[in-house]
C-alpha positions in Angstrom: 13.2 -26.1 -16.0 9.7 -27.1 -14.8 7.0 -27.3 -17.5 5.6 -23.8 -18.5 8.1 -22.1 -16.3 9.2 -18.7 -17.7 11.7 -16.8 -15.7 13.1 -13.4 -16.7 16.7 -12.7 -17.0 18.6 -9.7 -17.6 -14.7 13.4 -16.3 -14.9 13.3 -12.6 -18.0 11.4 -11.7 -17.6 8.9 -14.5 -14.0 8.4 -13.5 -15.1 7.9 -9.9 -17.4 5.1 -10.8 -14.6 3.4 -12.8 -12.4 3.6 -9.8 -15.2 2.1 -7.6 -15.6 -0.7 -10.0 -11.9 -1.4 -10.0 -11.9 -1.4 -6.1 -14.3 -4.3 -6.1 -12.0 -6.3 -8.3 -8.5 -5.1 -7.2 -6.2 -8.1 -7.7 -3.0 -6.5 -6.3 0.0 -8.6 -5.8 1.2 -7.6 -2.4 2.7 -7.3 11.3 3.9 -6.9 16.6 3.8 -10.5 16.8 5.9 -13.0 18.7 7.5 -15.3 16.1 7.7 -19.0 16.7 11.0 -20.4 17.4 12.9 -21.6 14.5 12.5 -25.2 13.4 15.7 -27.3 13.9 17.3 -27.5 10.5 18.8 -30.7 9.2 22.6 -30.8 9.1 24.0 -29.3 5.9 25.3 -31.7 3.5 28.9 -31.4 2.6 29.4 -28.5 0.2 29.4 -29.6 -3.4 28.1 -26.6 -5.1 27.9 -26.5 -9.0 30.7 -25.1 -11.0 28.3 -23.2 -13.2 27.9 -19.5 -13.6 27.2 -17.4 -10.5 23.6 -16.4 -10.0 21.4 -14.0 -8.1 17.8 -15.2 -7.8 14.6 -13.6 -6.6 11.5 -15.4 -5.4 8.1 -14.3 -4.2 5.3 -11.9 -5.1 4.6 -8.9 -7.2 6.8 -6.5 -5.1 9.9 -8.4 -6.3 8.7 -9.8 -9.7 8.7 -6.3 -11.2 5.1 -5.6 -11.2 4.4 -1.9 -12.6 7.8 -1.7 -14.1 5.9 -0.6 -17.3 5.4 2.9 -15.9 7.7 5.9 -15.6 5.5 7.8 -13.1 1.8 8.5 -13.5 -0.1 10.6 -15.9 -3.8 10.8 -16.7 -3.2 10.8 -20.5 -5.7 8.9 -22.5 -3.6 8.1 -25.6 -0.2 7.6 -27.0 2.6 7.2 -24.5 0.5 8.8 -21.7 2.8 11.9 -21.5 5.9 9.6 -21.7 5.0 7.3 -18.9 3.9 4.1 -20.7 6.9 2.0 -21.8 4.6 -0.4 -23.6 3.8 2.2 -26.2 5.0 1.0 -29.6 4.2 4.2 -31.6 0.9 2.8 -32.8 -0.3 0.4 -30.0 0.5 -1.1 -26.6 2.6 -4.2 -26.1 3.2 -5.1 -22.4 5.5 -7.9 -23.4 8.1 -5.2 -24.2 8.4 -4.8 -20.4 7.2 -8.2 -18.9 8.3 -10.5 -21.7 6.4 -13.8 -22.0 5.1 -13.4 -18.5 2.8 -10.6 -19.6 0.5 -13.3 -20.9 0.4 -15.2 -17.5 0.2 -12.2 -15.4 3.4 -13.0 -13.4 4.7 -9.6 -14.8 8.4 -10.1 -14.4 9.6 -6.7 -15.7 12.9 -5.8 -17.4 13.8 -3.6 -14.4 12.8 -6.1 -11.7 14.9 -5.8 -8.5 17.2 -8.7 -9.3 17.9 -7.3 -12.8 18.4 -3.7 -11.6 20.8 -4.7 -8.9 24.5 -5.0 -9.4 25.8 -7.9 -7.4 28.4 -9.2 -9.9 26.3 -12.4 -10.7 26.7 -13.8 -14.1 23.1 -14.7 -14.2 20.2 -12.8 -12.7 17.1 -14.9 -12.5 13.6 -13.8 -11.5 11.3 -16.7 -10.3 8.8 -14.4 -8.5 5.2 -14.1 -9.8 2.7 -11.3 -9.2 0.0 -12.5 -6.8 2.0 -15.4 -5.2 1.3 -16.4 -1.7 3.6 -18.5 0.6 2.3 -21.7 -0.6 3.4 -20.9 -4.1 7.0 -20.8 -2.8 7.0 -24.3 -1.0 8.1 -27.4 -2.8 5.3 -29.5 -4.3 6.4 -32.4 -2.1 5.8 -30.3 1.0 2.5 -28.7 0.2 3.6 -26.3 -2.5 1.0 -25.1 -5.0 1.6 -24.3 -8.7 0.5 -20.9 -9.9 -0.4 -19.2 -13.2 0.8 -22.4 -15.0 4.2 -22.6 -13.2 5.5 -25.0 -10.7 6.1 -23.9 -7.1 9.0 -21.4 -6.9 11.2 -23.7 -4.7 11.0 -26.5 -7.2 12.0 -24.0 -9.9 14.9 -22.9 -7.7 16.0 -26.5 -7.4 16.7 -26.6 -11.2 18.4 -23.2 -11.1 20.6 -24.3 -8.1 21.9 -27.2 -10.0 22.8 -25.3 -13.1 24.3 -22.2 -11.4 26.4 -21.4 -8.4 23.8 -19.4 -6.6 25.2 -16.6 -4.5 22.2 -14.6 -3.5 18.4 -15.4 -3.0 16.1 -12.6 -2.3 12.6 -13.3 -1.1 9.5 -11.0 -0.9 6.4 -12.9 0.3 3.5 -12.6 2.9 1.6 -9.5 1.7 -0.9 -11.6 -0.2 -1.3 -14.0 2.6 -2.3 -11.0 4.8 -4.9 -10.0 2.1 -3.3 -6.6 1.3 -5.3 -6.3 -1.9 -8.5 -6.7 0.1 -7.4 -4.0 2.5 -6.8 -1.6 -0.5 -10.2 -2.5 -2.1 -12.1 -1.9 1.2 -10.3 1.5 1.8 -11.2 2.6 -1.7 -14.7 1.6 -1.4 -15.0 3.4 1.9 -13.6 6.5 0.3 -15.8 6.5 -2.8 -19.2 5.3 -1.5 -19.4 4.6 2.1 -17.8 7.8 3.5 -16.3 5.9 6.3 -12.8 4.8 7.4 -11.6 1.4 6.8 -8.7 1.1 9.2 -10.4 -0.4 12.1 -11.9 -3.4 10.2 -8.7 -3.7 8.1 -6.6 -3.8 11.3 -8.7 -6.5 12.7 -8.3 -8.5 9.5 -4.6 -8.2 9.4 -4.2 -9.2 13.1 -6.3 -12.3 12.4 -4.2 -13.4 9.4 -0.8 -12.5 10.8 0.1 -15.7 12.7 -0.7 -17.9 9.7 0.9 -15.6 7.3 4.2 -15.3 9.2 4.3 -19.0 9.7 4.0 -19.3 6.0 7.0 -17.0 5.4 9.0 -19.0 7.8 8.2 -22.2 6.0 9.1 -20.6 2.7 12.6 -19.9 4.1 12.8 -23.5 5.4 11.9 -24.7 1.9 14.5 -22.6 0.2 17.1 -23.8 2.7 16.2 -27.5 2.0 16.3 -27.0 -1.8 19.8 -25.5 -1.5 21.1 -28.3 0.9 19.7 -30.9 -1.5 21.7 -29.3 -4.3 24.8 -29.5 -2.3 25.1 -26.0 -0.8 26.0 -25.3 2.8 24.3 -22.1 4.3 27.5 -20.4 4.1 27.7 -20.8 0.4 25.0 -18.3 -0.4 23.1 -15.4 1.2 19.4 -15.4 1.8 17.6 -12.0 2.2 14.0 -11.5 3.2 12.7 -8.1 2.4 9.7 -6.0 3.6 7.2 -3.8 1.8 7.3 0.0 1.1 4.2 2.2 1.5 2.8 3.3 -1.9 0.8 6.1 -0.4 1.9 9.1 1.8 0.7 10.4 5.1 -2.2 12.7 4.9 0.1 15.8 5.6 2.0 14.8 2.5 -0.9 14.4 0.1 -0.9 16.9 -2.7 -4.7 16.6 -3.3 -7.4 17.7 -0.8 -9.3 15.0 1.0 -12.7 16.2 -0.5 -13.6 16.4 -4.0 -12.7 14.3 -7.0 -9.0 15.1 -7.6 -7.7 12.6 -5.1 -9.4 9.8 -6.8 -9.7 10.9 -10.5 -6.5 12.9 -11.0 -4.1 11.5 -8.4 -5.3 7.9 -8.3 -5.1 7.8 -4.5 -8.7 7.5 -3.2 -8.0 7.2 0.6 -9.3 9.2 3.5 -6.6 11.0 5.5 -7.2 8.8 8.5 -6.7 5.6 6.5 -3.6 7.0 4.7 -2.1 7.7 8.1 -2.9 4.3 9.4 -1.5 2.5 6.4 1.7 4.6 6.3 2.4 4.7 10.1 0.7 1.6 11.6 0.0 -1.1 8.9 3.4 -1.0 7.1 5.4 -0.8 10.3 3.6 -3.7 11.8 4.2 -6.0 8.8 7.9 -4.9 8.7 8.4 -5.8 12.3 6.8 -9.2 11.9 8.8 -10.0 8.8 12.0 -8.8 10.6 11.2 -11.3 13.4 10.9 -14.2 11.0 14.1 -13.2 9.2 15.9 -13.2 12.7 14.4 -16.5 13.8 15.4 -18.2 10.5 18.9 -16.7 10.1 18.1 -14.7 7.1 19.4 -11.1 6.4 16.6 -8.5 6.5 16.1 -5.7 4.1 13.6 -3.0 5.5 11.9 -1.2 2.5 9.2 0.5 4.6 10.6 4.0 3.9 12.0 3.4 0.6 9.3 5.5 -1.2 9.2 8.2 1.3 8.4 11.5 -0.6 8.0 9.5 -3.8 4.6 7.9 -3.1 1.5 8.3 -5.2 0.1 11.8 -4.7 3.0 13.0 -2.5 3.5 16.8 -2.4 7.1 16.3 -3.3 6.2 14.8 -6.7 4.2 15.8 -9.8 2.5 14.1 -12.7 4.2 14.4 -16.1 2.5 16.6 -18.8 2.7 16.9 -22.5 5.3 19.6 -22.1 7.1 18.2 -19.1 7.9 14.6 -19.3 8.6 12.0 -16.6 11.7 12.3 -14.4 13.3 10.1 -11.8 13.7 13.1 -9.5 10.2 14.6 -9.8 7.9 11.8 -10.9 6.1 9.3 -8.5 7.9 6.0 -7.9 4.8 3.9 -7.3 1.9 3.1 -9.7 -1.5 5.0 -8.9 -4.7 3.2 -8.6 -5.4 2.6 -12.3 -9.1 2.0 -11.9 -10.3 3.0 -15.3 -9.0 6.5 -15.9 -9.3 5.5 -19.5 -10.1 2.2 -21.2 -6.6 1.3 -22.2 -4.2 2.6 -19.6 -2.5 -0.6 -18.2 -3.7 -3.4 -15.9 -5.4 -3.0 -12.4 -2.9 -5.4 -10.9 -0.1 -3.0 -11.5 -1.6 -0.4 -9.0 0.2 0.4 -5.8 3.5 -1.1 -6.7 7.0 0.4 -7.3 7.1 1.5 -10.9 10.0 1.8 -13.3 11.8 4.3 -11.1 10.8 2.4 -7.9 12.1 -0.9 -9.2 15.4 0.7 -10.0 15.6 2.2 -6.6 14.8 -1.2 -4.9 17.6 -2.7 -7.1 20.0 -0.1 -5.8 19.0 -1.1 -2.3 19.8 -4.8 -3.0 23.2 -3.6 -4.5 24.0 -1.8 -1.4 23.0 -4.7 0.8 25.2 -7.1 -1.3 28.1 -5.0 0.0 27.1 -5.7 3.6 27.6 -9.4 4.1 25.9 -9.4 7.5 23.5 -7.3 9.6 20.0 -5.9 8.9 19.5 -2.7 7.2 16.7 -0.2 6.1 16.9 1.4 2.7 15.9 5.1 2.1 16.0 7.6 -0.8 17.6 11.0 -0.9 15.2 13.8 -1.8 15.8 15.2 -5.3 18.0 12.4 -6.4 17.4 9.3 -8.6 18.1 5.7 -7.6 21.8 6.6 -7.1 20.7 8.4 -3.9 19.6 5.4 -2.2 21.3 4.6 1.1 21.3 2.0 3.9 20.9 2.6 7.7 21.4 -0.2 10.3 18.3 -1.5 11.9 
């Protein structure tokens, strides 16, 4: 494996100020557009795939690395296990490596419930090469413009080693959100809620529109790089499946927010400091736009597409259909939120800011179930949704 590569296998005003400070520094890991015609791929080399163990591999950013897998729902508890939500609680202190392993130190945050580990595809090895905060250039091979990230070689170069040591059957990719500046969008919207009392969606929309062509070109190149690595390792395209997935919305529509728009509860209790208008834009405009753009790239590159845009419907941060655990009523896969709230300093020790707005322990298991279901569909594009009142076992696919 490349040097330093570590993959994972199997009080209201005061709180408002803390959230504001977090908004300025938010380092989250996380599209209508005509997609360029696919590049002409080089002819596949004769198949000579390795005889090693079968493998399922994930590449990309925080939405597939397992970011926020530490948390079973959200609770504003200030000590201990945070009403049972903090899986890093040892009984006397907090140890994120219990969830993220050695990648807790680097910040790649590959959790023990990451999608590739939660899915059941029959693979003998489940290998997570994704890293929180990655952009498309962190996937490309170094020989073709790829960039190392957080002490690790570009992910395509890591894949090359994996492909030669295993019989890779499935590669799942999540990338492009950071190229679009998703973290900046969240930060701007939070600031507009807390101090400027103005909407963010007009400026945010302009920013996304401006970055979209370059971002989607990068996603397309990432797929080309993965194909090239596999061909060099002796695989024909029919020897493995390549899946590109989209992003879910971590916040609900305004009509589905359980906290009022005014006052401090939406920011300090719920961890969802967004105006109604911005929440509606994010849920019903931004996420679908990005989804459609990624679907276009997948189609142009011959990859299978997994639409996750509605995966968290009714399970988002501050959704009326969920509740926060309390000291007397702990977390539950059927009633707790499936995404991490904006952890902007509700207390001095509750997690890392970069975990905010990502599928949590329950959400990661749900996405893993989506991948399991897709594995049973060897062709076609699908959207994955949840069943109200059920845990990850209630996930199901619909054809796109």
